[in-house]
Structure formats: structure tokens, C-alpha cells
N, C-alpha and C positions, 0 to 999 in steps of 0.2 A: 870885560864883563858888561853887558848889554845892563841898562834900567829904561826904566820906565817912569814919567812923572804921574802920579797918583795925588789929584788935588785932595788936599783934606791930609795926606798924611804926613811924617813925621819928615821932616826933610824934604819932603816932596817930592820924592822916589822911592821904586820899590827894586827890592833885589830882584831878576827874572831869573836869576840861575837857580831859585829857589823853586821855581814851577815845576813839577814833575810829571803832572796829567798829559796823557795824550787825548788823542779823541776817542779812542775807547772808552776813556774814562768819564767823560764826560754826557749827560744826556744826551740824545740826540736832539739835533736844533738848536742846542745849549752853546753861544761860543763865548771863548775866554781867548786872553795871548798864550802864545806859548813862551817859550823861554828867551825866545828871540825877538819876542813884541808884536808879533803876528798875531793875528785873528785864526782862533781854530773853534771848527764848528765840530761839536761834539758827535760823536755817533751811536753812542750809547745807548741801549734801547730794551726796555724792561717786556720780554714778552711769555711769560708765564699763562700757564691757563687751568693751574690747579684751582680748586674752588675751597673752602673754609671745610667743609664735610672731608675732605682727604688730607688732612692736616692734620694730624694727633692733636687731641683737644689740648688746648693750655700752651701749645705752643703757639709761636706770632710767625709771618712771613712777610713778603709784599709780590706784587702779583706784576703787574702791568703799570702800576701806578709807584714812584718811587716814592711818591711823598705821603703813599697810605701806607701804614700796618696794619695787617691783619691779625686774625688769630685763628686756627684750628679748631674746627667741632669733631672732629673724628674720635668715637668712644675707645678708650685704651680696652681691650677685652682681656689681656692678659692671658694667662693659661686656663683655656676650656676644658673640661671635661665632660664626658657623656658614657654610657652604657646603652647597647642596642640591644633589642631582641632581634628573632629570625622577621623580616619583612617590616622595621622601624626604620624610621631617619630622625636625624638629628639634623637641623636648620643652624648655621654657622651663623652667626650672629653680626651684625656688619660690624667694622672696626679694626682697629691694629692686635694681634693676636701674635704673642711674644715667641712662637713655637715650639714652646712646651705644651701644649694642650694636644689632648687624645680621646678618642673616641673608639670606643673597645665593644665588642660584640659578645654579648653574655654565652656562657657555653649550651651545648646543643640538650646537655643531660637537665641545667636548669628552667632550659623552655619546653620541655617533655616529659615534665612530673607526669608520673601515670600509674598506674597498678596492673593493666591487664596483662594474662600469662597469654602463652601460643595457645593452650586450648579456649581462649576467650575471644579470640581472632578468627575470622572465617578462614577455612584452610586456603590456603594458595596466596594469600591475601596478606599485605605486610605494613608493621605499623612501629613507629620508632616509641619506643618506653624508655623514659630515664633514659635519654640520650642513647640508646642501642637498636638498631634494627632487628625487629622480630618477625617471622613468619606463623602465620597462625596456622593450626591445626582443628579446630573448629569442624567437625561434619557438617556438609549441605545437605541436609534432609530434602531440599526440594518440597514441594505439595504432598503430605501424607493424607490417605484416606484410610477411615475406620467406619465401620456399623456395630453398633452395642443393641442389645437388649437390656431388658430391664435386671438391673443389681450387678452388670458388667461391667468391664471398663477399659480402658486401652491408655497404656503406659505410653505415653509420649516422648519416641525417643531424643536421647540429649543430642543437639545441634542445633544449626539455622535451620529457621524452615519460612517458606517466601510468602506465607500469609492467602495462600490459596486453598490449601489444605484444610480436609472438613473432617470432622466426626462425628457421623449421623447416626441418631436413633432409630431402632426399627420402630414400626408403626406398634400402636397398641394392638390393633385387631391382629397382627400378627402373632402376637404373645400370647393373646387370649382366647386361643381356639379353645372352644367350649359346646355344648351344647343343651345347657341349663335351660328352662323356660323358668316364667316366674313361678307358675308353679310348682315347679321344682326345687323352688328355695325356701326356706323357712319365713314366713309373715315377718316383716321387720328388717329382713338382714338383705345385706347388698352384696352382689357380685358381680364382677366383672363377663360375659360372654362375648367375645370377638370384637372385643373393642366397646362396647357398650356396657353401662352400667346399670343392672336389673336389680329392681328390689323384687324382694321374694313375695308370693301373696298364699303361701301353703299355710295352713291354720297349725297354730299351736294346741294342740289339743292334750296338753301337760299328760298327765297320769292314766292310765285306761285299766280299770277296776270292772270287773265281770264275774256274774256264780248266777248258774241258772239251773234248772232241774228241767230236763227234755224239751229244753227250749233252744234254739237259734237266736244270734247276737250280730248284727249285721255293723261291721265297725267302720265310724263316717273317716272319710279320707282327711289325711293330716299326719302332722308329727305326734308322736306319743314320746314320751321319756321315760316310761316303763308301765309298770302296775302288773298287776295279778289277774289272770284268768283261770277263775277258780272251777274247777271239771267235776270236782267231789261229788256234788248232789247229783250230778246225771250219771256219774259211772257206778255211783253207790244203787242209783234206780234201775241199772240196766245189769247191774251183777246181783239184783234183788230177782228181778224180772228174768235172769237167764238160768238164776239156779231150780227153778220150776220146770226146766226144759232139759237141762243137762245135767243135772244130781242123776247120775247112774240110780242112785238106790231110790228115785221118787217113784209116787206110783205112774205121774204123768209120763215119765221118760220108758218105762219098761212097758207101760201101753202101748204106746206110740210105736216103740221098735219092733216090741212083738206084732200088732198091726202090720207095719210097715212091712215085716218081711214075711207075713201072712200073704200078704197082698202079692207081694213081687213074684212068691214060689206059685200061685195059681195063675200069674198072668201068662208066665212061662215065655216065649217067644213073640207073643204076637204083636205087640210094640216095636215100631220102626227106632224108637230111641232108650230099648230096653238091653242091653247084654247082661248075660247073665252065666254061672259057670254052678252045676248042679252035681253031687255027687262025687265021689272020687276024692282025689286028695292035689286037687288044684293049686299052685301056688301064685299065678298071676292072672290077670285078666285084661286086655288089650280090647280097645274100640276107638271108631274114629268118631269125631267130635268136632263141631261146630262152636262158635263163641256161644258161651252161654256158662250158666248153672247146674253143676248136677250132684246129685247125693247116690252114695258108694255105700251100701250094707255089705257085709260078710258074718259069717256065722260057722261054727267049729268048737273043735273041743277046746275044752282050756290048754292056753297058752298058742293056738296055731293065730291070734289076730292081732297079740299085741304090737309085734314090730310090723310098719308098714314103710312104703314108700310110694312117691309118685312120680311120673315125668310126662310132660307134654301139660300139664294143668298146675294150677296153685293150690292148695289145702286152705279153703277159707277159714274151715272151721273145722275141729275134732271133736264133734258133738258128745263123744263119750260111749260108755260100754252097757250092755245088759246081759242079762240072764235067763237062763227056761223059756230058750226060744224053740216054739215048734220046730217040727211036729214029735218030739218025744222029749221037748222042754227039758235035756240035757247038753243043749246049746248054749254055747255063747258068743255075743258080735260086738262088731263095733258099724259106728255110721258116722262116715265125714263127708262133708260139703266140697267140692271142688268148682274151681273158677277156671273157665278155657278164655283165652283172648281170640283165638284165630283156629283157623280151619286145620287141627293136627289128629293124631295117633296120641288117645292116653295109655298107659299103661301104671297099673296098681300090682305090687308086688306083696309078699307078704314072707314074715320071716320061718314060715312054717305052713306045710299043706292046709288051705282050709275045705271044709265040706260045702260051703255055701259062698256065694257072692253075687250082688246083682249091683246093677247100677242104671239111674237114669237122668233125664235131662228133668228139671225144672222150670228153667224159663230162656 
């Protein structure tokens, strides 16, 4: 057994057999003696490269300096958890994780909460609603166009419209085609004519009331709400005057009638405007006439002249009848006024044969 004297030691020596350190157990370049008493240069060298942040917080260690004890600062994150939506991310914090943490993606249904139905999605397009993929069925109407007149309507069809369609109102002129002028519209009233608003100028005359005897009345232009036109005075005056001419029992009528018949009989056929039938039992008289007024007289036995008809002329007046007509004073007769409007043939027919008939033009 080797011994080495160590000054100051008890007994002045040490048991070298107790030395167990080898060179690798002694710091590099440090010298000790081995169990044989020979110098032993250490080769142990600390070559760590860890930093404090790479050692769990609260834990201690040695790095390159065996004489300096260091303490770690790495955070202990334990078991981190997170939930992600589509497109989201989770930044894993620096530090130690114990392997029990978990990052979970949320369900598609929870990220596509919506309420669109297929009919609310454009046809041929797809979308996700509450986690389900839906194909749209909404019609694509494109650009709809329509024209409207006043009071009309256009039902916009269901579906998608691209914003280019247009509903156009027809022009007011095209919907108010008319021909009334201001003077044909009541004053103070308005109307639209060919797209323009026209204010009427026709005077409002109110009610028209008139009464007159043998007079004329010029009605002023304008609108009348009604009224009364009383012709009774003129009518009564005319009837009174006519009675003196047409009353068959009046002396005036009889004298005039008889004088006319007598004059007609004496004139015979000398006048170009005169046609007559004398003698016999003629039942009609025809003559060529131009436009004008004609007077016809008939005489015969009682009952021969009451019924008659006229063609080619209009009976203006059935003047009346008379009796005691010359030449024998035993004849009865009738006088009528005829109106002819164009060149024609006029025929007068009687209900029974007539002894005498005469016609002449008055105008």
C-alpha cells in the first residue's frame, strides 16, 4: 500500500488507496495524484450549450462552468387546449408542454350557422348551411324589361335580377291622345291633351231660360246646365193666326179656296207650271216638278177627296177643306202644300174618283 506524506495531516501521511478519481473525473488541467502517488492531470471538461431559457423554470444546472450553478427559466405550459374555426390558427406558447394539451377544430355546422334554403340560393350555385352543402334553385331572371301605361302594373318574376333590367313608363303624350282645345273644356277645369295640361276657357252660362212671342233668340256660346225654352207664346200666336186661314168653316178659308179653284179653272193649261184634270172621274194626277213649293187643289163629290197620298214630294201643310165650290156650288174640295227638293215626278192619288184637280208652283 502506497502512502504519501501530506504536511499537516495526522500522522504525516495519507492512504492513497482511497483515491478513486480518474483523469476523466478531474476538471481539465487540474492536477491530483493517483493512488500510486503520481500526478494526475484532469480531463473532465463541461461543454454544455444550453441557455437558462431552455431549462424548465425552477430547475438548476451547470453549463460550461463547474463552479457556477444556473437556474432554468423555461415556462412550464403544462397541458394547453384551444378550439379553432376554419381558417383560424393557434400560436403554441413557448415553454414546456406535457403532451396532454390539444388543439381542436370546431365542427362545420357550428361555423356555418345560416338559414338560406335552396330557393334562396341562385340556381346552379352551392353553399353551406348548418354544415350541409346546398345547391341553389333560385331562377336567374337576368335583365327583365317591360313598359307600363298609367294604371298598369308589371309583376316582377321571382328570382335573381342582375340590375340591368328596367321597367319604363310610357310617355304621357302617348296615353292622353285627344283633340279638345281650351275653348272646348269648361272654364276653370283642366284636362290633359296629348301630354299637355290644358285649362278650359268655355264660358259657364249656367241655366238657359227663354220665352218669347214671334221672336228669335241667339244662344251665346258656352256651357248650359239646363233651363227652359218656352215656345208657348209663339205657338199660341201662330195657332191663332193659322186658325183664320185654315179653319174650314171660316169665311176667309172658303172665300180663298173658292177663288183659287175658280181661277184655276179659267187658267186651263196656259201656264207651264200648271197641271190639272178636269171632268171625268180621275183618281190621280202626275206632273214633272223641279225643286220648290207647289199647291194642289182637288174638288169632287162628297167623299172623293178625304183620302189621298203623295209620292215624289213632301206634304208641307194639309190646309183644309171647303164646300160649295163653283161652278155648280155642289162640290167639296181640299188644298195641300207640297215641297219638292229635286227634279222628279210627283204623283197625287185620291181614295175615289175626283171631278177636278189642279196644281201650280208657288216658289
